[in-house]
N, C-alpha and C positions, 0 to 999 in steps of 0.2 A: 220551587213549588208552583203548582198550577191549580190553586184553590178555586179559581173562577173559570176554568175551562168550560166553554159552552154556555156561559152565563151572559146575560144582557144587563149592563150597568149604566145608570144615568148619573152624571155629575153636573150639577148646576154651578155656574161660576167657574167653569173649568179652563178658562183661558190663561190663568196665572196663579201664582201662589199655592195655597193649600189645595185648591181645586185641581190645578194642573198636576201637581205632585201626586195627588190621589188617583187621577185618571190614568197617568202613566204607570203607576204601581198596579192598578187593576189590569191594564192591558198586558203588562209583563207577566201576569199570572194567568193569562189565557182568556180574559174577558173581551167581549165586544163592547166598546164604550161609546156612549153618546155624551158630548159635552155641550154646554150652553154658555152664552156670554153676550155682551153687547157689541164687541169689536170683532168683526169678521177676520181681520188680519191676524190678530192675536190667536183667535180660535184656529186658524189655518196652521199656524206655527206648531201649536200643540197637537193638532190632528196628525201632522206629519210624523209625530213620534208614536202615535197610537196604532198605526197599521191601516191597511187599505179598507178594512171593513168598518172603521170608526165613523161616527157621525159628528159633525160640528154644526150646531144650529144657533143662529142668531136669535136671541130671545130676551125680552125685557122682563126681569124677574118680578118687578112690581106691578105689572100689567096683567090683570086677571084674564082678559080676552086672549092675551099672548100665551097664557098657560094652557088654555083650551086648544089653541093651534099647535102648541108644542106636543101635547099628549096625542093629538090626532096624527101628527107626523111620526111620533114614536110607535104608535100602534101600526101604522102602515109599514114602517121600516124594520121594526123589531118584533112586533106581535105581542110579546110579553116582556115584563121587566122583573129581574131577579133581585136587584139591589139598587138603592138610590142614596146618593149623598146630597142633601140639600145644603149647599155651600154658598150660593150667591147671596150677597148682602152688601150693605153700605155702612160706613162708620162716619157719622158726622157729629162733631163735638162743639161745644160752646157753653159758656156760663148761662145760667137761668135767664138773666135779663136780655140776652141776645137771641134766645130761641124764638123762632117764629113758626107759624102754622105750616108753612111750606116745608121747613126742615122736618117737623114732626111727621107730616103726611108722607114725605119721601122715605123717611126711615121706616115707618111702620108698613107702608105699602111694599117695600122691597124685602124687609126682614121678617114680616109676619103675614100680611094679607096675601101676597103672591104665593109664598110657600104653602100656606093653608089650602088655597084653592088648587094649587098644583097637586098636592097630596090627595085632595078630594077626587081629582080626575084620574090620578095615577092608580089609585087603590084597585079599581077593577082589572087593571093590567098586571098587578103584582102576583107572582106565583106563590103557592103555598110553600112556606119555608123561606120566603123572601125577607129582606131587611131594609128598613129606612134609617138613615143616620142624619141627624140635624146638626148643623154647626152652630153651637151656642157661643158663649164667651164668659170668661171670669169676671167681666165687667158687670154681669148680672148679680155678682155676689160681693164685690169689694167696695162699692161706694166711692169710686174715683171721681174727683171733681171734674166738671165739664162734660161728663159722659151720661147725663141723666136720660136723654132720649134714647141713645144707643143702648144703654144698659137696660132700660125698660123694655125695649123691643126684643132684646135677647132673653130677658126674663120671661116674656110672653111666649117666646118660641120654646124655651125649656119646659114651661108649663104644658104647652100643647103636646110635647112628646109623651108626657105621662097620660093625658086623657086620650090622645089618639092611639097610644099603645093599647089601652084597654079596649078601644073600639075595633082595632084592626087585628088583635090577637086571635079572635075566633076564626078569621080566615087564614091564619098561619103566618101573619106578617108581624115581625118584631120592630119596635121603634125605640131608638136610643139617641143619646146626645153625646157629642164630643165638644168640650168647652176649652178652647186653647187660651193660654195666656199670651204674652208678647211673642210673636213669631216674626222672623225676618221675611217679610213679603212686600210686594209693591204697594200694599195698602198705606204704609206710612208716607209714601211719596205722593199720595193723593189727598193729603190733608190740607194742602194749600199753604204750608209753612215755608218760610225762607230756609235755605240750607243750614244756616247756623242755628235757627230755632229747632229744626228737625233733629239736628245733632244733639242739642242740649236736651230735648225731650227724650231721645233714645237713651242718653246717659242717665237721666233721672229714673227712667223706667227700669233700666238694667240694674241699677243700684238696689231696687226693691225685689229682685229675683234671687232667692237663696242659691240657686245654681250658678249665678253670676254671668249668665248669658241669655240671649234670646233663643227660643226654640227654632227648629227648621221646619219647613213645610213637609219634608219627608218624614219627620218624627210624628207629626200629626196624622199624616197619611197612613202610617203604620197602624195607628189606633183605629182609624176609619175602616181599614181593611179587616182588622180583627173583628170589629162590631158587625160587619156585613157577612163575615165567614161563618161557617157552621161551628167553628171553635167556640164562638160566643153564644151558642144556642140557648144557654140558661140565663143570659143577660137580657132583661126586658124592662123598658121604661126607666132606664138608668142614665145618669149623666157621669161621664168620665172626664175629670178635669186634668188637663195636661198643661201645666203652667210653671214648671220648674220650682214648685213650692210657694209661689208668690201669694196665693190666696190663703195659705196656712200660717202666714206670719202676722 
């Protein structure tokens, strides 16, 4: 299929994991894709799979001024945007006594503040019939210990999807959320855990998933593409949870 032939798509946090899988899937269906991330080398590797017209832009997701610069560059290079996957985020965990203000600010800047002001600036570039998809998390629903700040930031993002959907719908732009459960991505390697601790944590999490396994980035990407495509034209302000049944148990 070429559902996105001639469409301009932005994927934030597109240098690895769910973001990279989504960007590659969009490109395979005909889209011109722009990806963002912090690491230029990782972005370049993904860009090589996206085709010669793709854009790879270094951008700090939690920096509001960087969002303004990003949108200015997108306007210059693409003109208009047909679909957006707000995927960039950070996951920082710790028990309540160990949480400090810096961790709180970093989490909310990257997961909520930056995306909010990026959407604010992107809205004038969005085409009628366009779609925004936000990457939430089942952590906003399940009350997992040590995830208080991360879960709160994702809950805020999910709430924004509903209110922003109401605001953007008059201009023909739909807003929805995909909330993944545990997915096999590099995120788990960035938690600062020793290898044995990471292995033990993964085993504990997997035991809580009725399907008995982690999801794959490609499985989440398939849901993202569905939400951006015309096939989902009657889905508005909705959260799709893709977690192997974890939040239902």
